[in-house]
C-alpha positions in Angstrom: 98.5 74.3 79.9 100.0 73.0 76.6 98.5 74.0 73.3 98.4 71.0 71.0 97.8 70.4 67.4 95.1 67.9 65.9 97.9 65.2 66.0 98.4 65.7 69.6 101.9 67.5 69.3 102.8 70.3 71.7 103.0 73.5 69.7 102.8 76.1 72.5 101.9 76.9 75.9 98.7 78.8 76.7 99.5 81.9 78.8 95.9 83.5 79.1 92.4 82.4 78.4 89.3 84.6 77.8 86.5 82.5 78.9 83.7 84.7 78.0 85.0 85.1 74.5 84.4 81.5 73.7 87.5 80.1 75.1 90.0 82.7 73.1 93.7 81.7 74.3 97.0 83.4 73.7 100.1 81.2 73.8 103.8 81.1 73.5 105.3 79.0 70.8 106.9 75.8 72.1 110.3 76.8 70.7 110.3 79.9 72.7 109.0 78.0 75.7 111.9 75.4 75.4 114.4 78.3 75.0 113.2 80.3 78.1 113.2 77.1 80.1 116.6 76.1 79.2 118.0 79.6 80.0 116.1 79.7 83.3 117.6 76.2 84.2 121.2 77.2 83.0 121.3 80.9 84.0 118.5 81.5 86.4 117.2 84.2 84.1 116.8 85.1 80.7 118.9 87.9 79.1 117.8 89.7 76.0 119.0 92.5 73.9 117.0 95.5 72.5 117.3 98.2 69.9 114.9 100.9 71.5 112.5 101.1 68.6 109.0 100.9 68.4 108.0 99.4 65.1 105.6 97.7 62.9 105.5 95.2 60.0 105.4 96.7 56.9 105.3 95.4 53.1 107.8 97.1 50.6 106.5 97.6 47.1 107.7 94.7 44.9 109.2 97.0 42.5 111.5 98.6 45.1 112.5 95.1 46.6 113.5 94.1 43.2 115.2 97.1 42.4 117.4 96.9 45.6 118.1 93.1 45.2 116.3 92.3 48.6 115.7 89.0 49.7 112.1 89.7 51.1 109.7 92.6 50.4 108.9 93.0 54.0 110.4 94.5 57.1 110.0 96.6 60.2 109.0 100.1 59.8 110.6 102.3 62.7 107.9 104.3 64.3 110.1 105.9 66.9 113.4 105.6 68.6 113.7 105.8 72.5 116.0 108.5 73.7 119.5 107.4 74.4 118.7 103.9 73.0 121.0 101.9 70.8 118.7 102.7 67.7 119.0 106.4 68.5 122.8 106.3 68.9 122.9 104.5 65.6 120.8 107.2 64.0 117.8 105.3 63.0 114.9 107.7 62.1 111.0 107.5 62.1 110.4 106.1 58.6 113.4 103.7 58.3 112.5 100.2 57.5 114.7 97.6 59.0 115.2 94.9 56.4 118.3 92.9 57.7 120.5 92.2 60.8 124.1 91.0 60.2 123.1 90.0 56.6 120.0 87.8 57.5 116.5 89.1 56.3 114.1 90.7 58.8 110.7 90.1 57.5 108.9 91.6 60.4 108.9 92.2 64.2 109.1 88.6 65.2 112.3 88.3 63.1 113.8 91.1 64.8 113.0 89.9 68.2 114.5 86.5 67.2 117.7 88.1 66.3 117.9 90.1 69.5 119.3 87.4 71.7 121.8 87.6 74.8 124.5 86.8 72.2 124.0 90.3 70.7 124.3 92.3 73.8 127.2 94.8 73.6 128.2 93.5 70.1 128.3 95.8 67.2 125.9 94.6 64.6 125.2 95.4 61.1 121.7 96.7 60.5 120.4 97.1 56.9 117.8 99.6 56.6 115.8 101.4 54.0 115.9 105.2 54.2 113.7 107.0 51.6 114.3 104.0 49.1 118.0 104.0 49.5 119.2 100.8 51.1 122.0 101.6 53.8 123.9 99.7 56.4 124.6 101.1 60.0 126.2 99.8 62.8 124.1 99.2 66.1 125.2 98.0 69.5 122.2 96.3 71.2 122.0 96.8 74.8 120.7 94.4 77.7 117.0 94.7 78.6 117.0 95.5 82.2 114.2 93.8 84.3 111.6 96.3 85.5 111.5 96.3 89.4 
């Protein structure tokens, strides 16, 4: 079922509706739905890459962002790295903050997911992180997410 704006534009696809909760809906953005549909038509499946981190959006103090010449004052706080994952192999640690991937700012988890496409599977990528208020770049090789059977 489409999710439409007040102008009648399709902006998403509803995926779940909680009727007892006054019709609260969960939706996928229309651009994501278009991407998935195109890949399913072209390849019969959607391939995605992953780093193997559990993370959350975090705000970086403005003074730190200014001092380190950062494009944005937010990133992804690494809560943990899975064993034998690309993140662990790259040396990511709990408490690191991912702020860029291949030179493009990562403002939050959504940005990170946007950058982890099928094109980055097996390709060394420069990940810029904050570690104890020092900005460093580490190479990481995202792996393919394998479907759960």
